[in-house]
C-alpha positions in Angstrom: 44.9 120.8 113.8 42.1 119.4 111.6 39.2 121.8 111.4 35.9 121.7 109.6 34.1 125.0 108.8 30.4 124.6 108.2 29.3 127.4 105.8 31.4 129.2 103.2 29.8 132.6 103.5 31.6 135.7 104.7 32.6 134.5 108.1 33.2 130.8 107.2 35.4 131.5 104.2 37.5 134.1 105.9 37.9 131.9 109.0 38.7 128.8 107.0 41.3 130.6 104.9 43.0 132.3 107.8 43.1 129.2 109.9 44.7 127.3 107.0 47.2 130.0 106.5 48.8 129.3 109.9 49.3 125.6 109.2 45.9 123.9 110.0 44.2 121.5 107.7 40.8 122.9 106.9 37.8 121.5 105.1 35.0 124.0 104.3 31.5 122.5 104.0 28.5 124.0 102.2 25.3 122.6 100.9 25.4 124.9 97.9 27.1 122.7 95.2 27.5 125.6 92.8 29.4 127.7 95.4 31.7 124.7 96.2 32.4 124.2 92.5 33.4 127.9 92.1 35.6 127.7 95.2 37.3 124.6 93.9 38.0 126.5 90.6 39.6 129.3 92.5 36.6 131.7 92.3 35.9 133.6 95.6 32.2 134.6 95.5 32.6 137.7 97.8 34.6 140.9 97.5 37.0 141.1 100.5 40.5 142.6 100.2 43.2 139.9 100.5 40.9 136.9 100.6 41.2 135.6 97.1 45.1 135.2 97.2 44.8 133.7 100.7 42.3 131.1 99.5 44.4 130.3 96.4 47.6 130.0 98.3 46.2 127.6 100.9 44.2 125.5 98.4 47.4 125.1 96.3 49.3 124.0 99.4 46.6 121.4 100.2 45.7 122.9 103.5 42.3 124.2 102.4 39.6 122.2 100.6 35.9 122.4 99.9 33.1 119.8 100.0 29.4 119.3 100.0 29.7 115.9 101.8 28.4 116.4 105.3 29.6 113.0 106.6 33.1 113.5 105.2 33.4 117.0 106.7 32.1 116.0 110.1 34.5 113.0 110.3 37.4 115.2 109.3 37.7 117.9 112.0 38.0 117.5 115.7 36.8 121.1 115.7 33.5 121.9 113.9 33.1 125.6 113.3 29.5 126.5 112.6 29.5 129.7 110.4 26.2 129.6 108.6 23.8 132.5 108.1 21.3 133.6 110.7 19.0 135.9 108.6 16.3 137.9 110.4 12.9 136.2 110.7 9.7 138.2 110.1 9.4 139.1 113.8 13.0 140.4 113.8 14.4 137.3 115.6 17.4 135.5 114.2 16.5 132.5 112.1 18.4 129.5 113.5 17.3 127.0 111.0 20.7 126.6 109.4 22.6 126.6 112.8 20.4 123.8 114.1 20.7 121.8 110.8 24.5 122.1 111.0 24.4 120.8 114.6 22.2 117.9 113.5 24.7 117.0 110.8 27.5 116.9 113.4 25.5 114.7 115.7 24.5 112.4 112.8 28.0 111.7 111.6 30.6 112.4 114.4 32.7 109.4 115.3 34.6 110.7 118.3 35.1 113.7 120.5 34.2 117.0 118.9 34.4 120.6 119.9 31.5 122.4 118.2 32.1 126.1 117.9 29.3 128.6 117.2 30.9 131.4 115.1 27.5 132.5 113.6 25.9 135.5 115.3 23.3 133.9 117.4 20.9 134.9 120.3 21.6 134.0 123.9 20.7 130.4 124.5 21.6 129.1 121.0 24.5 126.9 122.4 21.8 125.1 124.4 19.8 124.4 121.3 22.9 123.2 119.5 23.8 120.9 122.4 20.3 119.5 122.4 20.3 118.9 118.6 23.6 117.0 118.7 22.5 115.0 121.7 19.2 114.0 120.0 21.0 112.8 116.9 23.5 110.8 119.0 20.6 109.3 121.0 18.8 108.3 117.8 22.0 106.5 116.8 22.4 104.9 120.2 25.9 106.5 120.3 27.5 107.8 123.5 30.1 110.2 122.2 31.5 113.1 124.1 31.3 116.7 122.7 31.5 120.3 123.9 29.7 123.4 122.5 31.6 126.7 122.5 30.5 130.2 121.7 33.2 132.0 119.7 31.6 135.1 118.1 33.4 136.8 115.2 34.2 140.5 115.2 35.2 141.0 111.5 34.7 144.2 109.7 33.8 143.9 106.0 36.6 145.3 104.0 39.1 144.4 106.7 38.1 140.9 107.6 41.4 139.1 106.8 43.4 141.7 108.8 40.9 141.5 111.7 41.1 137.7 111.9 44.9 137.7 111.6 45.4 140.5 114.2 42.3 140.3 116.5 41.8 143.0 119.1 40.0 140.3 121.2 39.0 136.7 121.0 35.9 135.8 123.0 35.5 132.2 124.1 32.4 131.1 125.9 32.7 127.6 127.5 32.7 125.9 130.9 34.5 122.9 129.5 38.2 122.8 130.4 39.3 120.6 127.5 37.3 122.8 125.0 39.0 125.9 126.5 42.4 124.3 126.0 41.6 123.4 122.4 40.4 127.0 121.7 43.5 128.5 123.2 45.7 126.3 121.0 43.6 127.3 117.9 44.1 131.0 118.5 47.7 130.9 119.8 49.2 131.8 116.3 47.1 135.0 116.2 48.1 136.5 119.6 51.8 135.8 119.9 52.8 139.3 121.2 50.2 139.5 123.9 47.1 137.6 125.2 43.9 138.7 123.6 41.7 135.8 124.6 38.8 136.5 127.0 37.3 133.4 128.6 33.7 133.6 129.9 30.5 131.6 130.2 28.6 130.6 127.0 25.6 133.0 127.4 27.8 136.0 128.2 29.8 135.3 125.0 26.7 135.1 123.0 25.4 138.4 124.4 28.8 140.1 123.9 28.5 140.0 120.1 25.1 141.5 120.0 26.0 144.1 122.6 29.1 145.2 120.6 27.2 145.8 117.4 24.3 147.5 119.2 26.7 149.9 120.9 28.4 150.8 117.6 25.0 151.3 115.9 23.9 153.5 118.8 27.0 155.8 118.3 26.2 156.1 114.6 22.5 157.0 115.1 23.3 159.4 117.9 25.8 161.3 115.7 23.4 161.3 112.8 20.7 162.9 115.0 23.3 165.4 116.3 24.2 166.3 112.7 20.5 166.9 111.9 20.3 169.2 115.0 23.5 171.0 114.0 22.0 171.9 110.7 19.0 173.5 112.4 20.9 175.5 115.0 23.7 176.6 112.7 26.5 174.5 114.2 29.1 172.4 112.3 29.0 168.7 113.2 32.6 168.1 112.1 33.8 170.6 114.8 31.5 169.0 117.3 32.8 165.5 116.4 36.4 166.7 117.0 35.4 168.3 120.3 33.7 165.3 121.8 36.1 162.7 120.2 39.0 164.4 122.0 37.5 163.0 125.3 39.3 159.7 125.8 36.1 158.3 127.4 34.4 158.8 124.0 37.0 158.6 121.3 36.6 159.1 117.6 35.5 155.7 116.3 32.0 155.5 114.8 31.4 159.2 115.3 31.1 160.1 111.6 27.6 161.3 110.6 26.1 160.2 107.3 23.3 158.3 105.7 22.9 155.6 108.3 24.3 152.1 108.8 23.6 149.1 106.6 25.1 145.8 105.8 24.5 142.2 107.0 25.3 142.8 110.7 24.1 146.0 112.4 20.5 146.0 111.1 20.0 142.3 111.7 21.7 142.2 115.1 19.9 145.3 116.5 16.6 143.7 115.6 17.6 140.3 117.0 18.8 141.8 120.3 15.6 143.9 120.6 13.6 140.8 120.0 15.5 138.8 122.7 14.9 141.6 125.1 11.2 141.8 124.4 10.9 138.0 124.8 12.2 138.2 128.4 10.3 141.3 129.3 13.2 143.8 129.2 12.4 146.2 126.4 15.5 148.1 125.2 14.0 151.5 124.6 17.3 153.1 123.5 17.8 150.4 120.9 14.3 151.0 119.5 15.2 154.6 119.1 18.5 153.7 117.4 16.6 151.7 114.8 14.0 154.4 114.1 16.7 157.0 113.8 18.7 154.9 111.3 15.6 154.2 109.2 14.9 157.9 109.0 18.6 158.8 108.3 18.7 156.6 105.2 16.4 159.3 103.6 18.5 162.3 104.6 19.9 162.8 101.0 16.5 162.2 99.5 15.1 165.0 101.7 17.9 167.4 100.7 17.3 166.6 97.0 13.6 167.2 97.3 14.2 170.5 99.1 16.5 171.7 96.4 14.7 170.4 93.3 11.1 169.9 94.4 8.9 166.9 94.9 8.5 166.1 91.2 11.8 164.9 89.8 10.5 163.7 86.4 13.1 164.6 83.7 15.9 165.0 86.3 18.9 162.8 86.2 21.2 162.1 89.2 24.6 160.6 89.4 25.3 158.3 92.3 28.7 157.6 93.7 28.7 154.5 95.9 26.3 151.5 96.1 27.9 149.2 98.7 26.9 149.9 102.3 30.6 150.7 103.1 33.9 150.8 101.2 35.9 147.7 100.8 33.0 145.4 100.0 30.4 144.7 97.4 27.7 144.1 100.1 24.5 146.0 99.4 22.3 144.4 102.1 20.4 147.1 103.9 22.6 149.7 102.0 21.4 153.3 102.2 22.0 153.5 98.5 19.0 151.2 97.9 16.7 153.6 99.8 18.0 156.6 97.9 17.7 154.9 94.5 14.1 153.8 95.1 13.1 157.3 96.4 14.5 158.9 93.2 12.9 156.4 90.9 9.6 156.8 92.6 9.7 160.5 92.0 10.4 160.0 88.3 14.1 160.7 88.2 16.8 158.8 86.3 19.9 157.5 88.1 23.4 156.6 86.8 25.5 154.9 89.4 29.2 154.0 89.9 30.8 151.8 92.5 34.2 150.1 92.2 33.0 146.8 93.6 29.2 146.6 93.9 28.1 147.1 90.3 27.3 143.4 89.6 25.3 143.2 92.8 23.5 146.5 91.9 22.6 145.0 88.5 21.1 142.0 90.3 19.0 144.3 92.5 18.0 147.1 90.1 18.4 145.5 86.7 18.0 148.1 84.0 16.0 150.5 86.1 19.1 152.5 86.5 22.2 153.1 84.4 25.7 152.2 85.3 28.9 154.1 84.6 32.4 152.7 83.9 34.1 155.5 85.9 33.1 158.1 88.5 33.3 161.1 86.2 31.3 159.3 83.5 28.4 159.0 85.8 28.1 162.8 85.9 27.5 163.4 82.2 24.1 164.9 81.8 23.2 164.7 85.5 21.5 167.5 87.4 23.4 166.7 90.5 25.7 164.2 92.2 24.8 162.2 95.3 27.6 160.5 97.3 26.6 157.5 99.4 29.7 155.4 100.0 33.1 156.9 101.1 35.4 155.0 98.7 38.9 156.5 98.6 38.7 157.3 94.9 35.9 159.7 95.6 37.9 161.8 98.1 39.9 164.0 95.8 38.0 164.7 92.6 38.8 167.5 90.2 36.1 169.9 91.2 36.5 171.9 88.0 35.9 168.8 86.0 33.0 167.8 88.2 31.4 171.1 87.8 31.8 171.1 84.0 30.2 167.7 83.6 27.1 168.4 85.7 24.1 170.2 84.1 23.8 172.0 87.4 26.7 172.2 89.8 25.1 170.5 92.8 26.6 167.9 95.1 24.7 166.1 97.9 27.3 164.5 100.1 26.0 161.8 102.4 29.5 161.1 103.8 30.9 164.6 104.3 34.0 163.9 102.2 34.8 167.5 101.3 35.2 170.9 103.0 32.3 173.2 102.2 34.6 176.1 101.5 36.5 174.2 98.8 33.3 173.4 96.9 32.1 177.0 97.3 35.3 178.3 95.7 34.8 175.8 92.8 31.3 177.2 92.2 29.5 174.1 93.4 26.4 174.0 95.6 27.2 171.6 98.4 24.8 169.8 100.7 26.7 167.7 103.3 25.2 166.3 106.5 25.4 168.6 109.5 28.0 171.0 108.1 27.9 174.7 107.9 27.0 175.8 104.4 29.2 178.0 102.3 27.8 180.0 99.4 28.9 178.8 96.0 31.0 181.3 94.1 31.4 181.6 90.3 34.9 180.4 89.5 37.0 182.9 87.6 36.7 182.3 83.9 33.8 179.9 84.4 31.6 179.4 81.4 28.4 179.2 83.5 
């Protein structure tokens, strides 16, 4: 199958590489000439486990190529996958400028039947806009060419995107066109050989499904964060509560981990966009508004704990920060809770030394020399008054607590991801401030020099 992927961002590059890996011929189109040059040279501009060798292997095999030539790309693929960005506009709505431009490019250059697939996260009704844009370009050319528009939202988790694409838990296809449905079934057949995962529905339901999924997950996160804050006040342990409610099969354990709030390129943007869509049609989503407010407040939960322990004025204080990306497995810092914490600490006069195994280059782009950067987790602790943990990278899960205590000026840890058992840090003589856990008094270790 010949496929054109419009956009080489996170979704487009993963989709293009994975589709090429099962034998399709894929051309990835982008208007960013520098990005295309890098991809042609074998440089993958995003951090995603498994993606770089996947791109290299399929490019070397001749199944995956990259271009900035719109006409060439549109003529190449019978399938045109639109995977461009839909950043939030000032009013919270999704900016569809790039989606519409991609559709116009298809209409301007198509020379036969095309199935145009929206993989970008878009509001309900976007398929209609795409259809109109293509039809207008065809009319301007005086061309009467058939085409279909399909909604095919992605459900990829950053840090596990390749695995998610190769082994999807569901494939949502929104179309009322029988031929387009047949083509989409053939496209995804290699990814669901052991059982059917494709769910066929109308276009608008497919568009809403993507937003509804992310909004539901965001709701679970914010609800658990608020429960964690309540647990602290009433003397309960949120970890035990999590186990208790997660054992109910109607609830389950996924997305029930309290912490410093959600971030990234999807949840914040999609929650805002869905709320905007609801307001536009006169159906305000009050629960979703509360989810967003709770998340904004939760991003300051570590800041509040630091101020309570060290005071409002942090001038002369130095804090080590473990984790900058919004989640492990990625270098993405969009809407990351770390950004809120760093800005809060700097505003109060503190110095910050950070470490992240993937996001340091992105952090340097954002913060410049306003913070320091460590080459290793323990190196960030030297001279610090306390450690704050924001991202749950695996390498942070089992540190040498004696070494950690020895390197810190004061043995204090603020854990925004609840990585450790409070009793373990108490035995190590470390003051420990997790989220929603019962506190244990720090003990002086035997033979400790402090």
